[in-house]
C-alpha positions, 0 to 999 in steps of 0.5 A: 301302865305302859303296855308293849303293842305293834300300833297301827301303821296309821298312826306312824307312831313308835309310842301313844298315849291314851291315859291311862295307858301308853302304848309302845313299840318298845317300852325299853326305849327310856327317851321315848317313854320319856317323850309318852310320860309327858303326854301322860301327864298332860292328859291328867291336867287337861281330860282325856277327850279335851286334850285330844281334841284340842291336839287334833284340831289345833296345830298351835296346841299340838306344836306346844305338847310335841315340842315340850314331849320332845325336849323331855325325850332329849333330855332322857338322851333322845337324839335332837337331830331325829326329835327336830325332823320328826317335829318337822314332818310328822305333825303337820306343823308347817315347819322346817327341820331347823325351825323345830331344831331351834324350838328344841334347843 
């Protein structure tokens, strides 16, 4: 279920998935919906709590989850450059924008 929401600035995001809900600032942003649906499906497979624990504690897990989600976002019409910048700078992954771009290509 997609819910239009002004996410708190602490999240620094336009979308957030906590199964069974997807909270989005702009639910009409189809590339971002595609991104969040990847996280939705992962949380179903992993169960919500274990997914979030792994996501918050493991940079490798977080990188894999975000690369999969950003690839879906790009496939749905998202801008690869913007996605690479977000991946490089918003997830504490220790990668450059160029490294992010390579992972998303």
